[in-house]
N, C-alpha and C positions, 0 to 999 in steps of 0.2 A: 504493499500499500506505500503511495507517495505522501510525503509529508505535505501539511494544509498549506504551508508558507514556503518561500523561498528565502534561503540565509543570506545574508550579505556575502559570503564566500563563494556560493552558487551563482550569485547574480553576478558577481566580478568574473567567474568563469564563462558566463554567457557573453559579457562584452569581450573578453579575450579570445573566444571563439569567432565572434563578429570580426574582430581586428583581423584574425587570421583565415577567412572567409570559409570556415569550417563549418559547413551549413549542417552537417549531419549533428554535431554537437549543439550549435546555435538551434536548430530547430527542435530538439529534442527538449528544450524547455517550453515549447508553445503549447498551449490547449488545441485541441483537434479544432476549434471554432473560432482559433484566433483573428483578431481583427487589428490592424496597425493603420492609424492615421497620420500621416506625414503634414509637415506644415508649408509643404510644397502645393500652390493652389492648382497646378497641372496634374497633379496626382491625386487619383479617386482614393476611397477607402481600400485597403488592401486586405483581402479576406483569405484566411488559411495559410498555412505554409508553403501551399505552391503559389498562392496570391503573390507572396513575401518574396519567395526566391524570383518568381517572372519579373518583379521590380528590381531587383537587386543584381541579377547575373548580367544583365546588359550594363548595370552603372559602373559593375566592377571591370567589365570591359574597356570602359571608356576612363576610369578614374581608380585609384587606389583610395580608400577612406580609412581613416584611423580615429576610432573613439579615445578621448581621454577623459577619464571620470574626474569630474570637478567636485559632487557632492552626491552622495547616496542615501536616503533615507527609507528605512522600511518600518511599516506599522501594521503589523497585522498581515491583511490581505493586499496592501498597497505598498508600490515602490514608486518611491519620487526621485528622479535622478537628473542632475544637470550635467551637461558635457559639453567638450568643444569636439569638433568633427572637422578634420582636415581632408578635404579633396584633391588629390595631385593627380592632375591629367594626363593622360597616355597619348592624347589626339587633340588635335584643333576642333573646338565645336563653337556654333555662333551662339550657342547659349548653354553654359554648364549649369550648375545649382545656382537657383534666384537668378537668372537670365544674364551672367557674367559670360560674355564671350573669352574663351580659353583657348590657349596655346599648348601644345606638349611642355609639362613641367610647370606649367602655373597650377597654384595653390590656392584654394578659396578655403577660409575657416568659418564655421558657423558655430554659433553656441545657442544649444538646445535644452528645454526642459522636457522632461517626459514622465508621465505617470501610467504605471503597469498595474492592473488589477488582476491580481492571483486567484485562481480558484482551483482546487484540488491539485495545489502543488505546481499549477502550469500557468503561466502567460495567457490571460484570456483577451484582455483589451491594453492597447497600448495607443497612447497620444501623445503625439509631440508637438510642441510650439517653437517657434522660433523666437529667440531673444534678439540677435542680431546677425548678419554676415558681413564678410570683411573679404575682399578681393587681396590676396597677398603677392600677387603675381610670381616670380621665379624666387622667392623668399627660401631661407634655409629651413627645411622641414624639421631638421632636429632641434635647431633652435626654437621654433615656433612651438615645439612639443614640450622642450624643456620649460618655456614660459608658461604653458597651460599647467604643467605639473606643478610649477612654482606656486599658483594661487590656488590650486586643489586642498581640499580638506587634509591636514598634515597625514591621516593615514593612507591616502591616496597618491601621495606624491611620488611614490617609487613604483605606481601601476604601470607594467608593460605586458 
C-alpha cells in the first residue's frame, strides 16, 4: 500500500528525475488521473502521464530544462514549490518559452510556483504559475544555477 503523502525526500527525487529526463521515475509519482496546468497560455491542461510526456518530449528536443528548487513546503496532501527553471536552447526558434526568440545556446530563466495535490501517495493535480521570466541570452549556465542555489532555502542550496 502506498503512503498517503509524499515526503520531502521523495519530492526531491521526483525533481531529480525531471532534471535527468527520467520519465519512468518522474511519472511513477503521478496519479493515473494526473493533470498539469502550466503558466503558458498556449498550452492547454495536460491530462494523464501520456499528456505530460507528449508536451515535454518535443520541448526536450528543442531545449534542456533544469529545475532549481528554491522552497518546498509540504502540508499533508499539499506540496507548495517555488523553483527557477532554466531552458538552454539547442536550436533557433522564433518563439521559445513565453515568446522569446532564441538561438542555440540562449538561456531563458523562469521563476514559477507550483501547487501539487497528493491523493493516495501520488500527484493528482499540479498547477504552476509564472512569477517572472528573464531572457539571459548566452549567459553562463553554471553561474546562473549557482546564483539560484544561493537564494534557495539553506537545505536546498546543495541540490543537484
